[in-house]
C-alpha positions as CSV (number, residue, x, y, z in Angstrom):
1,M,77.2,-42.1,45.2
2,D,75.9,-41.2,41.8
3,S,75.5,-37.4,41.5
4,Y,71.9,-37.7,40.2
5,I,70.9,-39.9,43.1
6,L,72.5,-37.5,45.6
7,G,70.7,-34.6,43.9
8,Q,67.4,-36.3,44.3
9,L,68.1,-37.1,48.0
10,L,68.9,-33.4,48.6
11,V,65.6,-32.5,46.9
12,I,63.6,-34.9,49.2
13,V,65.4,-33.6,52.3
14,S,64.7,-30.0,51.4
15,V,61.0,-30.8,50.8
16,I,60.7,-32.5,54.2
17,I,62.3,-29.6,56.0
18,T,60.0,-27.1,54.3
19,I,56.8,-29.0,55.0
20,S,57.8,-29.8,58.6
21,A,58.6,-26.1,59.3
22,Q,55.2,-25.0,57.8
23,V,53.3,-27.6,59.8
24,Y,55.1,-26.5,63.0
25,V,54.4,-22.8,62.6
26,N,50.8,-23.4,61.5
27,S,50.0,-25.7,64.4
28,S,51.5,-23.2,66.8
29,Y,49.8,-20.2,65.3
30,N,46.4,-22.0,65.1
31,K,46.7,-22.9,68.8
32,Y,47.2,-19.4,70.0
33,K,44.8,-17.7,67.6
34,R,42.0,-19.5,69.4
35,I,43.0,-18.2,72.9
36,E,41.8,-14.7,73.9
37,N,44.3,-12.6,75.8
38,S,43.2,-11.6,79.3
39,K,43.5,-7.9,78.5
40,K,41.2,-8.1,75.5
41,L,43.7,-6.0,73.5
42,S,43.6,-6.2,69.7
43,G,46.7,-6.4,67.6
44,F,46.2,-2.8,66.7
45,D,46.0,-1.8,70.4
46,V,49.2,-3.7,71.2
47,A,51.1,-2.2,68.2
48,K,50.0,1.4,69.1
49,K,50.9,1.0,72.8
50,I,54.4,-0.3,72.1
51,L,55.1,2.3,69.4
52,E,54.0,5.1,71.7
53,E,56.1,3.9,74.6
54,N,59.1,3.8,72.3
55,G,58.6,7.3,70.9
56,L,57.4,6.1,67.6
57,S,53.9,7.7,67.5
58,N,54.7,8.9,64.0
59,I,54.5,5.4,62.6
60,Y,51.1,4.3,61.3
61,V,49.4,1.0,62.0
62,T,47.2,-0.1,59.1
63,E,45.1,-3.1,58.1
64,V,46.1,-5.2,55.1
65,K,44.3,-8.0,53.4
66,G,45.4,-11.6,53.4
67,N,46.5,-14.2,56.0
68,L,49.8,-13.7,57.8
69,T,50.7,-10.8,55.5
70,D,51.8,-8.7,58.5
71,H,55.0,-6.7,58.0
72,Y,56.8,-3.5,58.7
73,D,57.6,-1.1,55.8
74,P,60.8,0.8,56.7
75,N,60.4,3.1,53.7
76,R,56.9,4.3,54.4
77,K,57.3,3.9,58.2
78,V,54.1,1.8,58.5
79,V,53.3,-1.4,60.4
80,R,50.8,-3.4,58.3
81,L,48.7,-6.0,60.1
82,S,46.5,-8.6,58.5
83,T,42.8,-8.3,59.2
84,E,42.8,-11.2,61.7
85,V,45.7,-9.7,63.6
86,F,44.6,-6.1,63.4
87,H,41.2,-6.8,64.9
88,G,41.9,-10.0,66.8
89,T,42.2,-10.1,70.6
90,T,44.0,-13.4,70.8
91,I,47.5,-14.2,72.1
92,A,48.6,-14.8,68.5
93,S,47.3,-11.3,67.3
94,A,49.2,-9.6,70.2
95,S,52.3,-11.6,69.4
96,V,52.4,-10.9,65.7
97,A,51.7,-7.2,66.2
98,A,54.5,-6.9,68.8
99,H,56.9,-8.7,66.5
100,E,56.3,-6.3,63.6
101,V,56.7,-3.3,66.0
102,G,60.0,-5.0,67.0
103,H,61.2,-4.4,63.4
104,A,60.1,-0.7,63.7
105,I,62.2,-0.4,66.9
106,Q,65.1,-2.0,65.1
107,D,64.7,0.6,62.4
108,K,64.7,3.4,64.9
109,E,67.9,2.1,66.6
110,G,69.7,1.4,63.3
111,Y,70.0,-2.3,64.0
112,S,73.0,-3.3,61.9
113,F,71.7,-6.6,60.5
114,M,68.5,-4.8,59.4
115,R,70.4,-2.1,57.7
116,F,72.6,-4.6,55.9
117,R,69.6,-6.5,54.8
118,S,68.0,-3.4,53.4
119,M,71.2,-2.6,51.5
120,M,71.1,-6.1,49.9
121,F,67.5,-5.8,48.6
122,P,68.4,-4.4,45.1
123,L,71.0,-7.2,44.6
124,V,68.7,-9.9,45.9
125,R,66.0,-8.8,43.4
126,I,68.4,-9.2,40.6
127,S,69.6,-12.6,41.9
128,S,66.1,-14.0,42.5
129,Y,65.3,-13.4,38.8
130,G,68.7,-13.8,37.2
131,G,70.1,-16.8,39.1
132,Y,68.0,-19.6,37.6
133,L,67.6,-17.7,34.3
134,A,71.4,-17.8,33.9
135,I,71.5,-21.5,34.8
136,V,68.8,-22.4,32.3
137,L,70.4,-20.4,29.5
138,G,73.8,-21.9,30.4
139,I,72.2,-25.4,30.0
140,I,70.5,-24.5,26.7
141,F,73.7,-23.1,25.2
142,G,76.1,-25.3,27.0
143,I,78.0,-22.5,28.7
144,M,79.4,-23.7,32.0
145,D,80.6,-20.3,33.0
146,L,77.1,-18.9,32.7
147,I,75.8,-21.8,34.9
148,W,78.3,-21.1,37.6
149,F,77.5,-17.4,37.4
150,G,73.8,-18.3,38.0
151,I,74.8,-20.4,41.0
152,A,76.9,-17.5,42.4
153,L,73.7,-15.3,42.2
154,E,71.8,-17.9,44.2
155,V,74.6,-17.8,46.8
156,I,73.7,-14.1,47.3
157,I,70.1,-15.2,48.2
158,L,71.5,-17.6,50.8
159,I,73.6,-14.8,52.3
160,F,70.5,-12.6,52.4
161,Q,68.5,-15.3,54.2
162,L,71.4,-15.8,56.7
163,V,71.3,-12.0,57.5
164,T,67.5,-12.3,57.9
165,L,67.9,-14.8,60.8
166,P,69.2,-12.4,63.5
167,V,66.7,-9.7,62.3
168,E,63.8,-12.1,62.9
169,F,65.0,-13.6,66.1
170,N,65.8,-10.2,67.5
171,A,62.4,-8.9,66.6
172,S,60.8,-11.8,68.4
173,Y,63.0,-11.2,71.5
174,R,62.0,-7.5,71.5
175,A,58.3,-8.5,71.2
176,K,58.5,-10.7,74.2
177,E,60.3,-8.0,76.3
178,E,57.8,-5.3,75.2
179,L,54.8,-7.5,76.0
180,K,56.2,-8.1,79.5
181,K,57.4,-4.6,80.1
182,Y,54.0,-2.9,79.5
183,D,51.9,-5.7,80.9
184,L,50.1,-6.3,77.6
185,L,49.9,-10.1,78.3
186,D,50.1,-12.0,81.6
187,K,53.0,-14.2,82.5
188,Y,51.5,-17.4,81.0
189,E,50.4,-15.7,77.9
190,V,53.9,-14.3,77.3
191,E,55.2,-17.8,77.5
192,G,52.7,-18.9,74.9
193,S,53.6,-15.9,72.8
194,D,57.3,-16.8,73.0
195,K,56.7,-20.3,71.8
196,M,54.6,-19.1,68.9
197,L,57.1,-16.5,67.8
198,K,60.0,-19.0,68.0
199,A,58.0,-21.4,65.8
200,A,57.6,-18.7,63.3
201,A,61.3,-17.7,63.4
202,Y,62.3,-21.4,62.7
203,T,60.6,-21.1,59.3
204,Y,63.5,-18.8,58.4
205,V,66.0,-21.4,59.5
206,A,64.2,-23.9,57.3
207,S,64.4,-21.5,54.4
208,V,68.2,-21.2,54.9
209,L,68.6,-25.0,55.0
210,T,66.4,-25.5,52.0
211,T,68.4,-22.9,49.9
212,L,71.7,-24.4,51.1
213,L,70.5,-27.9,50.0
214,Q,69.4,-26.6,46.6
215,L,72.8,-25.0,46.1
216,L,74.6,-28.2,47.0
217,R,72.4,-30.1,44.6
218,L,73.3,-27.6,41.8
219,I,77.0,-27.8,42.6
220,V,77.0,-31.6,42.7
221,L,75.1,-31.9,39.4
222,F,77.1,-29.3,37.5
223,N,80.5,-30.1,39.0
224,D,80.0,-33.6,37.8
225,R,79.0,-32.4,34.3
226,D,81.9,-29.9,34.2
227,N,84.4,-32.6,34.9
């Protein structure tokens, strides 16, 4: 098969994977953000409860603007929840809050994959900016070694995404267990929460596949050119 045609097919497949994953997570999240949890607990309430039960009362839970901008900041020791999750009393709000606290618990326990991912951050920043810049400059000046160096930098991003997978799946597992342990959601709500968190975690799988396909496309195109 012609390398150009193969490259275009890889682009199409990666776009389909990305869109499918986004549709899947959005439909799952939208479903459970309409269902109130039986305890009437907000995302803030859920986060504070789990943090306290795990001896993490020193970690703040704050509100942040945006949609699905929820995250845990390991440097400042803060769980940041989007407005909808912070105030919402839905199954989705409780699930997202518990997931982010799952990252805080990982941090406390020194979860190996999380520590390795944090160590990779500086290198990933360089790679995210330098990878395609090196490829573009390599194309402009006809320097194949620079192109391959750029591709190598993109491989670092793929490794980072692979390390992120166990971090996210583990945080979702911890969220499910914490919600059950402290009776923050009832049995059927926990099942719904688990489905939603798995859908969200699969977006990271989609990111890995997309990055892998993009790398294969670059390798196919430039290997053919190199030869």
